[in-house]
NUMAR-972582 format. One record per atom (N, C-alpha, C): residue in one letter; z, x, y. Coordinates in steps of 0.001 Angstrom, whole numbers, plus 500000, padded with zeros to 6 digits. Example, Ala and Ser with C-alpha at 12.3 -4.5 7.8 and 13.67 -1.06 7.14 Angstrom:
<sites>
a507800513190494310
a507800512300495500
a507800513200496700
s507080512850497750
s507140513670498940
s507870512900500030
</sites>
This chain:
<sites>
m493717474537487315
m494445474643488499
m493594474362489669
v492439474941489700
v491386474675490711
v491111473182490853
e490922472561489700
e490524471092489714
e491583470270490362
l492906470541489937
l493984469854490485
l494216470045491975
a494154471219492402
a494185471551493882
a493156470885494738
s491933470870494092
s490763470242494808
s490909468800494891
s491414468120493858
s491528466761493892
s492614466174494834
k493753466897494788
k495003466569495509
k494784466799497048
l494048467890497368
l493971468349498752
l492543468060499402
n491729467415498479
n490371467046498991
n489680468280499550
i489675469382498883
i488929470604499260
i487984470995498136
s486907471489498517
s485821471874497563
s486468472889496585
q486058472892495293
q486462473862494348
q486011475297494718
d484870475290495506
d484350476702495830
d485099477275496844
e485999476628497496
e486890477157498515
e488374477498498126
i488580477410496817
i489902477648496218
i489828478869495366
a490657479815495602
a490853480989494881
a492086481037493968
i492073481635492955
i493231481676491964
i493688483157491834
a494991483403491972
a495582484730491858
a496659484575490756
s496770485622489899
s497746485580488953
s498413486943488646
t499550486963488025
t500193488182487571
t501112487839486485
g501395488805485649
g502278488627484506
g501885489507483438
v502361489222482223
v502085490035480938
v500648489887480573
i499926490954480517
i498433490956480223
i498236490378478786
g497285489439478662
g496905488909477370
g497614487595476997
r498631487254477661
r499395486020477299
r498737484895478040
q498563483708477249
q498005482578477763
q498921481901478742
m498352481310479810
m499286480660480803
m499719479346480185
p500945479053480352
p501480477738479922
p501140476597480817
m499964476016480681
m499389475140481674
m500145473802481782
d500839473485480712
d501568472162480917
d502736472471481911
i503319473597481915
i504320473951482993
i503665474048484205
f502577474928484315
f501903475261485646
f501455474153486354
l500747473146485727
l500225472090486435
l501334471113486987
k502445470922486436
k503462470191486898
k504081470822488156
l504268472208488042
l504793473005489138
l503711472924490364
e502457472939490043
e501500472908491091
e501497471704491842
e501737470604491223
e501902469283491870
e503170469274492811
e504205469936492363
e505433469943493214
e505124470834494415
v504359471956494251
v504079472832495423
v503251472064496367
i502211471328495878
i501268470612496796
i502129469586497661
k503088468917497074
k503893467986497746
k504652468636498890
n505053469886498804
n505881470647499874
n505064471427500774
l503729471316500730
l502940472214501622
l503348471921503085
d503482472895503924
d503819472572505334
d503332473867506078
h503418473832507451
h502894474793508324
h504150475636509014
s505309475385508430
s506437476041509160
s506747477524508701
y507520478153509481
y507886479519509194
y508575479609507748
k509349478605507601
k510132478627506140
k509131478513505073
s508054477802505215
s507045477662504194
s506385478993503926
s506105479772504979
s505630481075504766
s506482481954504011
t507712481998504333
t508755482708503690
t508821482266502162
d508906480940501941
d509008480309500663
d507924480844499791
c506644480983500395
c505525481379499616
c505629482905499287
a506087483681500262
a506166485101500022
a507247485402498911
e508312484570498887
e509334484716497889
e508874484158496494
g507975483094496578
g507422482449495384
g506587483380494432
i505968484446495167
i505021485253494447
i505684486566493958
m507015486638494207
m507703487748493751
m507901487829492272
t507860489028491802
t508058489293490226
t509174490233490143
t508978491576489948
t510072492588490045
t510239493079491498
d509707492436492434
d510039492741493836
d511395492547494055
t512098493343494943
t513518493066495268
t513560492356496697
f512569492309497342
f512553491570498694
f511099491070499014
s511003489887499628
s509760489317500029
s509128490208501121
k507807490123501124
k506969491014502184
k506114490106503005
e506263490031504186
e505434489189505118
e505429490002506476
f504320489827507136
f504139490485508534
f503101489716509227
a503182489774510646
a502337489118511382
a502080489916512730
v500870489886513296
v500544490533514582
v499784489499515516
e499879489843516676
e498976489172517765
e498102490226518313
v496822489954518345
v495894491035518753
v495200490612520081
t495162491521521005
t494394491158522298
t493059491839522089
l492047491198521931
l490615491667521669
l490243492348522850
t489133493175522649
t488417493870523837
t487961492856524903
t487847491677524496
t487344490635525467
t488451490063526284
g489736490413525957
g490936489925526584
g491524488625525879
e490721488060524934
e491208487017524228
e492170487307523127
k492985486365522604
k493999486745521750
k493802485985520498
v494091486680519243
v494091485997517934
v495365486489517239
k495641485808516202
k496793486173515414
k496315486482513924
i497086487356513279
i496900487692511928
i498284487658511277
g498305486899510073
g499642486874509390
g499310487129507910
a500228487706507119
a500055488019505833
a501347488058504994
i501166487760503616
i502240487929502719
i501671488746501465
t502486489516500822
t502076490323499684
t503132490467498670
k502803490796497490
k503824491279496478
k503161492435495635
g504086493216495075
g503579494263494248
g504578495413494209
t505167495844493104
t506002496864493067
t505770497922491864
g505023497474490954
g504736498324489803
g503213498184489481
m502763499177488629
m501275499207488359
m500475499373489732
i500980500297490605
i500384500453491952
i499619501707492025
y498376501816492186
y497563502902492246
y496352502700493143
p495692503792493654
p494577503570494629
p493383502980494021
n493375501755493839
n492291500898493538
n492778499449493679
m493683499363494558
m494301498024494952
m495057497363493715
g495483498130492791
g496201497495491631
g497615497940491654
t498602497109491244
t498434495670490970
t499201494979492130
m498536494172492791
m499220493495493938
m498526492170494332
l499240491285495015
l498640490118495447
l498851490092497017
s497739489949497774
s497963489936499220
s497086488844499842
f497697487999500646
f497022486776501309
f497189486883502815
l496062487142503464
l496129487303504955
l495158486082505584
v495754485666506698
v495075484598507473
v495010484973508932
t493880484630509458
t493748484888510905
t493264483566511571
d493591483360512787
d493149482107513503
d491876482249514274
a491204483421514091
a489996483674514642
a488821482904513952
v487680482854514567
v486534482307513931
v485651483466513349
m485582483525512060
m484795484707511403
m484011484210510314
a482843484706510158
a481905484421508955
a482284485220507827
p481922484774506537
p482429485583505314
p482003487077505349
d480800487322505778
d480357488779505843
d481185489627506765
e481562488986507937
e482509489772508812
e483881489899508171
i484400488920507459
i485635488990506819
i485564490090505751
n484500490140505054
n484432491180503991
n484338492634504497
k483687492793505578
k483495494113506258
k484889494545506724
a485530493646507501
a486826494033508115
a487885494317507016
l487849493488505951
l489069493608505002
l488746494881504090
k487447495196503906
k487134496471503183
k487676497708503912
i487427497720505186
i487812498837506055
i489379498978505965
a490123497916506166
a491541497718506156
a492143498210504928
v491600497717503765
v492106497934502405
v491946499449502055
d490817500055502429
d490559501443502121
d491664502315502635
d492165502029503808
d493226502906504434
d494683502420504189
s494809501454503365
s496185500854503207
s496476500649501713
y496057499565501029
y496374499244499828
y495779500219498844
n494654500823499210
n494058501852498360
n494545503238498544
m495728503350499407
m496280504637499643
m497776504634499247
i498127503785498319
i499544503733497882
i499576503908496376
v500670504558495915
v500961504845494518
v502382504662494223
v502668503850493149
v503970503831492627
v504051504541491319
d503157504343490438
d503202504851489105
d501877505426488552
g500843505192489317
g499551505622488858
g498774504832487844
d499444503540487640
d498805502648486678
d498175501394487441
e497203500867486806
e496560499522487359
e496581498501486340
s496740497220486756
s496626496127485919
s495255495560485900
t495077494413485194
t493808493694485240
t493740492687486463
n494854492556487072
n494873491380488092
n495358492035489407
d494423491913490387
d494917492192491725
d494010491423492683
i494385491244493966
i493597490468494811
i494064490645496280
a493164490702497227
a493426490651498632
a492512489610499330
l493030488684499918
l492238487639500520
l492395487543502003
l491410487572502741
l491445487368504185
l490822486022504529
m491500485139505053
m490885483768505396
m491018483603506896
a490006482957507434
a489850482573508832
a489848481128509094
n490868480518509688
n490878479081510001
n490290478631511204
g490008479553512071
g489295479209513346
g490094478394514378
k491420478348514130
k492303477594515043
k492255477951516516
s492115479300516818
s492046479758518123
s490789479568518893
n489599479191518152
n488359478941518801
n487744480228519286
v488368481385518998
v487798482686519419
v486990483217518344
k485733483580518738
k484706484006517747
k484722485572517631
i484695486080516475
i484421487477516231
i483090487563515480
t482075488024516042
t480688488028515470
t480038489385515599
n479115489552514788
n478359490859514695
n479346491962514419
d479360492989515260
d480295494026515048
d481708493578515144
i482524493948514371
i483963493648514307
i484581494259515566
d485368493356516344
d486053493756517434
d486969494954517022
e486996496026517835
e487685497217517574
e489189496936517511
n489649496130518521
n491190495842518419
n491523494940517278
f490563493972516885
f491001493204515668
f490984494108514446
q490192494930514376
q490214495901513232
q491493496660513171
k491833497298514399
k493168498023514383
k494393497143513972
g494336495841514437
g495472495023514056
g495410494686512592
l494286494470512021
l494143494201510593
l494586495409509743
n494166496630510122
n494543497827509538
n496085498037509609
y496595497735510668
y498081497899510922
y498879497084510002
i498469495724509978
i499263494827509113
i499210495158507620
c497966495568507176
c497761495935505804
c498607497232505432
q498659498142506493
q499368499396506176
q500954499135506148
q501411498189506934
q502823497860506919
q503176497196505680
l502361496317505148
l502575495679503902
l502532496674502724
a501557497570502841
a501407498595501845
a502680499446501761
i503183499811502866
i504446500701502921
i505669500026502392
m505681498543502620
m506692497774502084
m506637497837500641
m505510497706500027
m505313497743498562
m505812499047497865
v505401500163498514
v505945501430497874
v507349501711498017
k507895501118499170
k509374501306499410
k510151500408498411
d509406499318497938
d510033498552496948
d509484498793495560
g508849500000495386
g508386500313494025
g509468500283492983
e509085499888491690
e510036499607490722
e510927500918490457
g512341500733490740
g513197501729490502
g513256502769491599
a512437502625492602
a512316503673493689
a513604503747494507
s513881505132494773
s515129505385495587
s514692506169496883
k513460506622497006
k512942507350498126
k511537506957498481
f511180506926499713
f509832506673500227
f509211508014500531
l507932508067500145
l507118509378500362
l505918509091501121
e505742509834502213
e504513509709503018
e503800511196503014
v502577511135502635
v501838512510502619
v500708512450503635
n500812513326504628
n499781513466505607
n499001514655505331
v497669514514505250
v496695515711504941
v495886515748506179
k495693517067506733
k494814517255507770
k494038518426507521
g493101518789508420
g492212520048508339
g491265520037507078
a490967518814506546
a489950518753505479
a488609518791505976
k487643519094505032
k486207519095505428
k485688517789505571
s486271516708504819
s485819515372505015
s486942514426504841
v486859513251505128
v487885512152504927
v488107511941503466
s486903511983502763
s487028511777501242
s488001512976500678
d487766514154501048
d488604515211500517
d490136515128500978
a490306514614502223
a491731514382502676
a492359513243501863
k491646512301501630
k492233511118500786
k492505511680499246
k491503512430498782
k491696512920497349
k492977513707497242
v493262514471498246
v494535515487498214
v495753514616498458
a495755513638499503
a496819512802499694
a497143511961498467
r496173511414497859
r496382510535496637
r496996511347495466
a496355512540495279
a496831513346494254
a498278513727494233
i498798514052495500
i500220514420495695
i501183513158495421
v500764512015496029
v501625510852495696
v501540510338494279
s500528510669493523
s500275510291492205
s500951511194491185
s501366512447491576
s501839513377490690
s503241513043490120
n503332512669488870
n504667512261488273
n505531513420488302
l505155514661488210
l505970515804488209
l506577515942489651
f505797515792490674
f506211515884492036
f507181514694492294
k506822513411491942
k507688512329492188
k509032512403491511
a509011513055490369
a510333513349489660
a511159514323490409
a510443515350490950
a511095516341491728
a511779515735493039
v511096514903493551
v511571514121494813
v512839513382494456
f512855512602493283
f513909511902492846
f515114512875492575
g514857514055492050
g515933515028491798
g516314515952492914
a515787515654494174
a515981516411495369
a515769517836495101
d514490518151494460
d514029519497494209
d512875519688494901
p512849520536495995
p511741520836496929
p510681521784496208
n510222521465495029
n509348522213494125
n507953522195494683
w507638522998495707
w506341522942496291
w505274523381495368
g505491523974494276
g504561524390493272
g503884523165492795
r504561522127492642
r504058520897492138
r503101520155493146
i503355520395494414
i502425520050495465
i501055520768495336
v501266522116495283
v500077522945495207
v499304522583493987
m499912522375492777
m499277521962491590
m498326520696491869
a498900519648492440
a498329518418492737
a497088518609493677
i497230519487494623
i496165519792495545
i494977520384494756
g495408521294493870
g494458522014493112
g493602521188492158
y494110520111491604
y493262519289490782
y492730518054491479
a492908518038492665
a492539516724493462
a491010516556493519
g490250517815493407
g488756517621493404
g488217517888494796
a488963518384495656
a488619518598497025
a488285520027497358
d487524520408498367
d487361521733498778
d488669522359499352
i489119523344498807
i490317524083499315
i490077525573499295
n490956526279500032
n491121527659500086
n492506527911499998
q492947528485498983
q494533528680498822
q494966529738499836
n494201530596500402
n494536531499501379
n494643530886502747
l494238529659502995
l494390528982504203
l495423527778504235
l495875527528502972
l496682526302502738
l498105526380503281
s498513525407504037
s499855525310504649
s500531523999504162
i501870524068503883
i502589522872503399
i503862522907504018
s504197521668504616
s505555521485505204
s506147520279504707
i507524520209504711
i508298519017504261
i509148518555505450
g509357517238505680
g510195516831506814
g510822515469506465
s511795515143507324
s512403513859507254
s512967513605508752
g512444512501509353
g512942512301510766
g512487513456511648
n513366514085512400
n513054515173513269
n513123516499512583
d513580516646511318
d513766517827510641
d512472518179509927
i512031519384510004
i510783519788509274
i510924521249509041
v510372521662507826
v510300523077507589
v509036523407506812
c508555524639506959
c507376525035506413
c507660525704505012
l506927525377503980
l507081525757502672
l506112526928502417
v504862526631502750
v503747527503502593
v502924527643503935
e502661528842504344
e501913529084505656
e500664529932505348
n499424529337505501
n498258530124505266
n498249530801503873
g498702530159502881
g498662530639501590
g499927531591501178
k500738531792502215
k502006532687501919
k503184531808501744
p503825531953500644
p505096531246500409
p506313531618501350
l506896530692501969
l507965530841502884
l509283530360502325
a509113529406501287
a510384528778500749
a510516529406499290
f510969530639499305
f511245531297498058
f512665531381497838
e513154531730496702
e514604531784496224
e515402532577497239
g516427531888497887
g517280532585498843
g516930532576500237
s515736531974500508
s515189531981501852
s515928530836502711
k515805530968503968
k516429529867504784
k515489528535504745
n514139528777504539
n513266527679504559
n513532526882503144
l513793527567502020
l514154526744500869
l515454526016501021
l516343526639501601
l517722526013501806
l517601524782502618
k516763524851503777
k516650523741504630
k515796522677503969
s514805523006503045
s514004522036502383
s514755521279501404
e515772521983500696
e516767521394499835
e517607520170500448
k517947520468501816
k518673519437502478
k517753518186502818
i516484518629503276
i515597517560503769
i515230516587502658
i514993517071501493
i514487516272500382
i515587515347499861
e516866515498500309
e517948514545499820
e517931513291500632
n517054513240501729
n516891511980502554
n516144510903501828
k516290509745502392
k515533508520501785
k514067508600502045
n513791509073503232
n512337509044503690
n511868510456503804
i510802510839502988
i510277512186503032
i508837512185503416
e508488513133504148
e507179513387504614
e506655514791504187
i505520514756503558
i504783515980503194
i503654516196504129
i503483517292504771
i502404517685505667
i501572518764505009
v500244518458504721
v499439519520504128
v498274519817505147
d498119521017505579
d496951521535506296
d496096522427505525
l494776521880505227
l493875522606504439
l493134523613505369
n493172523532506704
n492492524383507568
n491127524664507347
l490393523722507029
l488968523810506700
l488053522871507516
g488668521960508329
g487931520939509092
g488757520110509891
d488277519020510321
d488932518149511244
d489343516726510693
s489110516497509376
s489373515266508729
s490748515118508324
k491315513941508167
k492663513702507839
k492824512320507104
a493972512178506428
a494227510914505731
a495747510875505415
t496231509732505111
t497608509518504794
t497632508577503558
a498607508999502688
a498963508174501448
a500367507979501385
w500835506912500676
w502220506584500638
w502609506371499293
g503842506767498915
g504386506588497502
g505810506540497468
c506338506783496229
c507716506720496107
c508203507726494873
d509456507915494804
d509907508813493716
d509792508013492264
l509890508849491273
l509925508331489908
l511302508428489369
t511928507381489074
t513443507383488651
t513627506878487179
y514911507053486781
y515221506475485515
y515085504934485410
d515354504401486549
d515296502826486650
d513793502376486380
y512838503086486947
y511355502773486597
y511197502592485076
v511683503696484399
v511454503677482971
v512240502433482336
k513397502214482769
k514261501130482261
k513534499750482419
i512989499518483742
i512380498336484036
i511213498011483185
n510489499073482977
n509175498890482184
n509391498958480633
a510465499592480193
a510729499660478800
a511208498257478315
e511814497530479307
e512474496256478909
e511483495056479362
y510342495330479788
y509505494440480638
y509406492964479888
t508991493079478546
t508836491807477792
t509961491418476892
t511032492113477040
t512264491806476253
t513389491304476871
</sites>
């Protein structure tokens, strides 16, 4: 595939990356692939339509294509653009698996600057989403700089550029979990009051990874015990007597546990309100560890019957 693209486009093989997805262990039908690659090469273009065609072309079990773009005003006042497409709805877990993401900026950037900026962006976006807690053998995130703007980003990454890159990756990450296989609800977990960012991330990831809690969200059951359980095994410093947990959707929010004291017990107003809130499509869980100033956010979705059906029939 690299050899064909290199010869047809007159590009060095060292500047061509291959991304793949599919059933693990099956050989690629190269006779089909190479014919299709030639067709794709003929249709390459710089139009908006081509971007959308590409976003749609990498879809597998995705139900909608995912693309996003931003224009960033740098701290120097100069402007650059960043555009991206991605796919991924299953085998999503915090180690960037399994997804394909392709980002392009018109800034002038050296490879080491690209690596640094992308690592920061990925750690707070693609590595903070969970659909099912599984990873595949194939995932990739590429940031390419074509230099079309003639605006150079050198040495320390421009603060505004980094914010723009972080934002675009987070938006695409959210699209992926909203489109999680079989998902019916979107879940955002905000953790604050942690001793460290690492602890905050551990807790946020543990909650969105918990199959028991994800199943409870699907069933509209505000079982906060499953949240506490996930917090407990996250491996972070916690004090159950300081722990506070709330659930919200839109402008509605209710406290489930406050400083270690349960407020959402059977027959309570807090439990009744939480039962209404968790019926919504977009659910937010707020956890305050009350131990420090660090915070983190993770995103996920519920675990539904359809997820099992999709993956039970994946190769059949």
